[in-house]
C-alpha positions as CSV (number, residue, x, y, z in Angstrom):
1,M,134.0,70.9,133.2
2,L,134.5,71.3,129.5
3,D,137.0,74.0,128.4
4,G,137.8,72.6,124.9
5,T,135.8,71.6,121.8
6,V,133.7,68.5,121.3
7,K,133.4,67.6,117.6
8,G,130.0,65.9,117.9
9,D,127.4,65.3,120.6
10,L,128.1,65.5,124.3
11,I,126.3,63.5,127.0
12,A,127.3,64.4,130.6
13,F,126.1,63.4,134.1
14,G,127.5,64.7,137.4
15,A,126.9,66.8,140.4
16,T,128.1,70.0,138.7
17,I,128.5,70.2,134.9
18,T,130.1,73.4,133.4
19,I,130.4,74.0,129.7
20,N,132.9,76.7,129.0
21,G,134.0,75.4,125.6
22,V,132.2,74.4,122.4
23,V,129.9,71.5,121.6
24,E,129.6,71.2,117.8
25,G,126.6,68.9,118.1
26,D,123.8,68.3,120.7
27,L,124.3,68.6,124.4
28,M,122.6,66.3,126.9
29,A,123.4,67.1,130.5
30,A,121.9,66.2,133.9
31,G,123.2,67.0,137.4
32,Q,122.5,69.0,140.4
33,T,123.9,72.1,138.7
34,V,124.3,72.6,134.9
35,I,126.1,75.7,133.7
36,I,126.5,76.7,130.1
37,N,129.0,79.5,129.5
38,G,130.2,78.5,126.1
39,E,128.5,77.5,122.8
40,V,126.3,74.6,121.9
41,K,125.8,74.7,118.1
42,D,122.8,72.4,118.0
43,D,120.1,71.5,120.5
44,A,120.7,71.5,124.3
45,R,118.7,69.2,126.7
46,I,119.5,69.9,130.3
47,A,118.0,68.8,133.7
48,G,118.9,69.5,137.2
49,A,118.2,71.6,140.3
50,A,120.0,74.8,139.3
51,L,120.3,75.5,135.5
52,Q,122.1,78.5,134.2
53,V,122.8,79.8,130.7
54,G,125.5,82.4,131.1
55,S,125.8,85.9,129.6
56,N,128.2,84.7,126.9
57,A,126.5,81.4,126.2
58,V,125.1,80.6,122.8
59,I,122.7,77.7,122.0
60,G,122.4,77.3,118.3
61,D,119.0,75.7,118.2
62,N,116.4,74.5,120.7
63,L,116.8,74.4,124.5
64,L,114.8,71.9,126.5
65,A,115.2,72.3,130.2
66,A,113.7,70.7,133.4
67,G,114.6,71.4,136.9
68,A,114.0,73.6,139.9
69,S,115.4,76.9,138.6
70,L,116.4,78.0,135.1
71,E,118.2,81.3,134.5
72,I,119.1,82.7,131.1
73,Q,121.3,85.6,131.9
74,K,121.5,88.9,129.9
75,D,123.0,88.4,126.4
76,G,122.7,84.7,126.7
77,Q,121.2,83.4,123.4
78,V,118.9,80.5,122.4
79,G,118.8,80.2,118.6
80,G,115.6,78.1,118.5
81,D,112.6,77.3,120.8
82,L,112.8,77.3,124.6
83,V,110.7,74.6,126.2
84,V,111.0,74.5,130.0
85,G,109.3,73.0,133.0
86,S,110.7,74.3,136.2
87,G,110.0,75.7,139.7
88,Q,111.1,79.1,138.5
89,V,112.3,80.6,135.2
90,L,114.1,83.9,134.6
91,I,114.8,84.9,131.0
92,A,117.0,88.0,130.7
93,G,118.7,86.9,127.5
94,D,117.3,86.4,123.9
95,V,115.2,83.6,122.4
96,A,115.1,83.5,118.6
97,E,111.8,81.6,118.3
98,D,109.0,80.5,120.7
99,V,108.9,80.0,124.5
100,L,106.7,77.3,126.1
101,T,107.0,77.2,129.9
102,G,105.3,75.7,132.9
103,A,106.5,77.1,136.2
104,A,105.6,78.4,139.6
105,A,107.3,81.7,138.9
106,F,108.2,83.2,135.5
107,E,110.0,86.5,134.8
108,L,110.9,87.8,131.3
109,S,113.2,90.8,131.0
110,G,114.9,89.8,127.8
111,S,113.5,89.3,124.2
112,V,111.5,86.6,122.5
113,V,111.1,86.8,118.8
114,G,108.2,84.5,118.5
115,D,105.3,83.6,120.8
116,V,105.2,83.0,124.5
117,K,102.9,80.4,126.1
118,A,103.2,80.4,129.9
119,Y,101.4,78.3,132.5
120,V,102.4,79.8,135.8
121,D,101.1,77.9,138.9
122,V,101.9,79.4,142.3
123,T,103.0,76.8,144.8
124,S,103.3,76.9,148.6
125,D,107.1,77.2,148.5
126,T,107.1,80.2,146.2
127,E,104.1,81.9,148.0
128,S,106.1,81.9,151.2
129,G,108.5,84.5,149.7
130,L,111.5,82.5,150.7
131,P,114.5,82.4,148.3
132,M,114.6,79.3,146.0
133,S,118.2,78.7,147.1
134,M,116.9,77.6,150.5
135,F,115.3,74.5,148.8
136,L,118.1,73.6,146.4
137,G,121.0,73.0,148.8
138,Q,124.6,73.9,147.9
139,S,125.1,75.2,144.4
140,P,128.2,76.9,142.8
141,V,126.0,79.5,141.1
142,A,123.9,82.2,142.6
143,I,120.2,81.2,142.3
144,P,117.9,84.2,141.5
145,N,114.7,84.8,143.6
146,V,111.9,85.1,141.1
147,P,108.5,86.4,142.3
148,A,105.7,83.8,142.4
149,E,103.8,85.2,139.5
150,L,104.1,86.0,135.8
151,T,106.3,89.1,135.5
152,I,107.2,90.9,132.2
153,A,109.6,93.8,132.7
154,N,109.4,97.1,131.0
155,D,112.5,96.4,128.9
156,A,111.3,93.0,127.8
157,K,110.2,92.3,124.2
158,I,107.8,89.7,122.8
159,G,107.6,89.7,119.0
160,G,104.6,87.4,118.8
161,N,101.6,86.5,120.9
162,L,101.4,86.0,124.7
163,D,99.2,83.2,125.8
164,Y,99.2,82.7,129.6
165,T,97.1,80.6,132.0
166,S,95.8,82.4,135.1
167,T,92.6,82.7,137.2
168,V,92.8,86.5,136.9
169,D,93.7,89.1,134.3
170,L,97.3,90.4,134.6
171,K,98.6,93.8,133.6
172,F,101.6,94.1,131.4
173,P,103.7,97.1,130.3
174,S,102.5,98.7,127.1
175,G,104.5,98.3,123.9
176,V,106.2,95.2,125.2
177,I,104.0,92.6,123.4
178,S,103.7,93.0,119.7
179,G,101.0,90.4,119.1
180,K,97.8,89.3,120.9
181,V,97.4,88.7,124.6
182,T,95.2,85.7,125.5
183,R,94.4,84.5,129.0
184,T,93.4,80.9,129.5
185,T,91.5,79.9,132.6
186,P,93.0,76.8,134.2
187,Q,90.9,73.7,134.2
188,I,89.9,72.9,137.8
189,N,88.8,69.4,138.8
190,S,86.0,69.9,141.2
191,E,86.6,66.5,142.8
192,H,90.0,67.7,144.1
193,I,88.7,70.9,145.6
194,V,88.7,70.8,149.4
195,V,86.2,73.2,150.8
196,Q,87.0,74.3,154.4
197,P,84.0,74.2,156.6
198,T,82.8,77.5,158.1
199,N,83.0,78.2,161.8
200,A,79.2,77.7,162.0
201,Q,79.6,74.3,160.3
202,R,82.4,73.3,162.6
203,V,80.4,74.2,165.7
204,G,77.4,72.4,164.4
205,T,79.4,69.2,163.7
206,W,80.9,69.5,167.2
207,A,77.5,69.8,168.8
208,L,76.0,66.9,166.9
209,D,79.1,64.7,167.7
210,M,78.6,65.4,171.4
211,L,74.8,64.6,171.2
212,H,75.5,61.4,169.3
213,L,78.1,60.2,171.8
214,A,75.9,61.0,174.8
215,I,72.9,59.2,173.4
216,T,75.1,56.2,172.4
217,L,76.6,56.0,175.9
218,I,73.3,56.3,177.6
219,L,71.6,53.6,175.5
220,L,74.5,51.3,175.9
221,G,74.6,51.9,179.6
222,L,70.9,51.2,180.0
223,F,71.4,47.9,178.0
224,L,74.4,46.8,180.1
225,G,72.7,47.8,183.3
226,W,69.6,45.7,182.4
227,L,71.7,42.7,181.1
228,F,74.5,42.7,183.8
229,P,73.2,44.7,186.8
230,K,75.7,43.4,189.3
231,F,78.6,44.1,187.0
232,M,77.5,47.6,186.2
233,K,76.9,48.3,189.9
234,A,80.2,47.0,191.1
235,L,82.4,49.0,188.7
236,P,81.4,52.5,189.8
237,E,81.7,51.4,193.5
238,T,85.2,50.1,192.8
239,L,86.1,53.4,191.2
240,R,84.6,55.5,194.0
241,A,86.4,53.4,196.6
242,K,89.9,53.3,194.9
243,P,90.1,56.3,192.4
244,W,93.9,56.7,192.4
245,A,94.6,53.0,192.4
246,S,92.2,52.8,189.4
247,L,94.2,55.5,187.6
248,G,97.5,53.8,188.3
249,W,96.3,50.4,187.3
250,G,94.7,51.9,184.2
251,A,98.1,53.1,183.0
252,V,99.5,49.6,183.6
253,A,96.6,48.0,181.8
254,Y,97.0,50.4,178.8
255,A,100.7,49.4,178.5
256,V,100.1,45.7,179.1
257,F,97.6,45.6,176.3
258,F,100.0,46.9,173.6
259,F,102.8,44.7,175.1
260,A,100.4,41.7,174.7
261,L,99.7,42.6,171.1
262,L,103.5,42.6,170.4
263,V,104.0,39.2,172.2
264,I,101.2,37.7,170.1
265,V,102.6,39.0,166.9
266,L,106.0,37.7,167.7
267,A,104.6,34.3,168.8
268,M,102.7,34.0,165.5
269,A,105.8,34.8,163.5
270,L,108.1,32.5,165.5
271,G,105.6,29.7,165.6
272,G,104.8,29.9,161.9
273,W,108.5,30.0,161.0
274,I,109.4,27.0,163.3
275,F,106.6,24.7,162.2
276,G,107.0,25.8,158.6
277,A,110.7,24.9,158.7
278,F,109.6,21.4,159.8
279,T,107.2,21.2,156.8
280,L,104.2,21.3,159.3
281,S,102.5,23.9,157.2
282,G,99.0,22.9,158.4
283,L,100.0,23.5,162.1
284,S,101.8,26.7,161.1
285,G,98.7,28.0,159.4
286,T,96.6,27.2,162.4
287,I,98.9,29.1,164.7
288,I,98.8,32.1,162.5
289,W,95.0,31.9,162.1
290,V,94.5,31.6,165.9
291,G,96.9,34.5,166.5
292,L,94.9,36.7,164.1
293,M,91.6,35.8,165.7
294,T,93.1,36.6,169.1
295,L,94.4,39.9,167.9
296,L,91.0,40.8,166.4
297,A,89.2,39.9,169.6
298,M,91.6,41.9,171.7
299,L,91.3,44.9,169.5
300,I,87.5,44.8,169.4
301,G,87.4,44.5,173.2
302,F,89.9,47.3,173.7
303,V,88.1,49.7,171.4
304,L,84.7,48.9,173.1
305,D,86.2,49.4,176.5
306,T,88.1,52.6,175.8
307,S,85.4,54.2,173.6
308,Y,82.3,53.3,175.6
309,L,82.5,51.2,178.8
310,T,85.1,53.4,180.5
311,K,83.0,56.5,179.9
312,I,79.9,54.8,181.2
313,V,81.6,53.7,184.4
314,V,83.2,57.1,185.1
315,G,79.9,58.8,184.3
316,D,78.0,56.5,186.6
317,M,80.4,57.2,189.4
318,L,80.2,61.0,188.8
319,G,76.4,60.9,188.8
320,K,76.3,59.0,192.1
321,W,78.8,61.5,193.6
322,L,76.6,64.5,192.5
323,F,73.4,62.9,193.7
324,N,74.9,62.1,197.1
325,R,75.5,65.8,197.6
326,F,72.2,67.3,196.2
327,N,69.6,64.5,196.2
328,P,70.8,61.3,198.1
329,A,67.5,59.5,197.3
330,L,68.4,59.3,193.7
331,A,72.0,58.3,194.2
332,E,71.0,54.6,194.5
333,H,68.6,54.7,191.5
334,K,69.4,52.1,188.8
335,F,69.9,54.4,185.9
336,W,69.6,58.2,186.7
337,P,73.1,58.6,188.1
338,M,74.6,57.0,185.0
339,I,72.5,59.2,182.7
340,L,73.4,62.4,184.6
341,G,77.0,61.6,184.8
342,V,77.4,60.6,181.2
343,V,75.8,63.9,180.0
344,I,78.1,65.9,182.3
345,L,81.2,63.9,181.3
346,V,80.5,64.2,177.5
347,A,79.7,67.9,177.8
348,S,82.9,68.6,179.9
349,I,85.2,66.9,177.5
350,G,83.3,68.4,174.5
351,I,83.7,71.9,175.8
352,L,87.5,71.4,176.1
353,R,87.4,70.3,172.5
354,F,85.4,73.3,171.3
355,P,86.6,73.9,167.6
356,L,87.0,77.6,167.8
357,I,89.3,77.6,170.9
358,P,92.8,76.1,170.5
359,I,92.7,73.9,173.6
360,G,91.9,70.6,172.0
361,F,94.9,69.0,173.6
362,I,93.5,69.5,177.0
363,G,90.3,67.8,175.9
364,W,92.4,64.9,174.6
365,L,94.1,64.6,178.0
366,A,90.8,64.7,179.9
367,N,89.4,61.9,177.6
368,F,92.6,59.9,178.1
369,A,92.4,60.3,181.9
370,V,88.8,59.0,181.8
371,I,90.0,56.0,179.8
372,L,92.7,55.2,182.3
373,F,90.3,55.5,185.3
374,G,87.9,53.1,183.5
375,L,90.6,50.6,182.5
376,G,92.0,50.6,186.0
377,T,88.6,50.0,187.5
378,L,88.1,47.0,185.1
379,W,91.5,45.7,186.1
380,L,90.8,45.9,189.8
381,W,87.3,44.4,189.4
382,R,88.7,41.4,187.4
383,R,91.5,40.9,189.9
384,A,89.1,40.8,192.8
385,R,86.6,38.7,190.9
386,F,89.1,36.0,189.9
387,A,91.4,36.1,192.9
388,K,91.9,32.8,194.7
389,P,90.1,32.7,198.0
390,V,92.4,32.6,201.0
391,V,91.6,29.5,203.1
392,S,92.5,29.9,206.8
393,E,93.8,26.9,208.6
């Protein structure tokens, strides 16, 4: 806090900077809150969250400000230009020359002798209508709430021209602006425009995704059934015989996979560090290379299993279950149960993910349950396939 007189320039940094006295030169101040209640006879350059030029403050020349909120209170004076970039700007005092501002909210109720050039860009925070003080934390000054727009009050005065940037024409009180009013359309980069899809487009994408997934699963199921007929026959039978065991072991398999990834990463790091410490860099590099290849193979296998194979297996079991009830002769067909079950499975999960109904989480749960059933079936099949035979004495 400055209560006396500085014969020269003043540079200040701190949480709260208050100028009650006189600075005979320039002022440079940065902090969470900067308050000018006294006099700065030359230029002032201030930056902070909350900036305030009090009702008795006098800045002899230019004011350059940057922050979240700038307020020039009534009877506060800026003897030169005002250049400000801020979240919001409120000018209730007097500016002797020009004003150049870029802000999300700008309100003028004081006077500007020269021109005003304002770029006002509404942001999500100011559109919400919440007071700016909610976003600035604790401050020793009251922070005004400026509407998220360009506002010129009836008692304001602009002696020169007003040049503002906006997508629409704004209405201002008559007799307030002495010069010319010019609206500039903001430049919009078309590459950064995100066009939200219509409901029809969302539904179309949803339907195409389901069709694509169903065709992919059917073609892959036909290929696997032709290439590995015994394997593709044994998996649905295992699931049908042990559904709840498959679900439980699927959860175990899911957890074991990610635990195995962690173990491999730790083994790579530890092995590389140990052999590197003994200057066996070649062996260290081999361990890391083998570990990376193992991780890649595991990830590819896991993605293929969870994205495709588990759905084919569950779909095949579902198709056999339905045919056994309505047409038992087709239940033992090589491919029709899989085709029917895959179509019903994809359609069921897809309906639960319908984009216009907020139940996508249920669809995700259903898909995850299918993955667990399929992983558990693979776990049980591999355990039975590679179990050691029991030799009776």
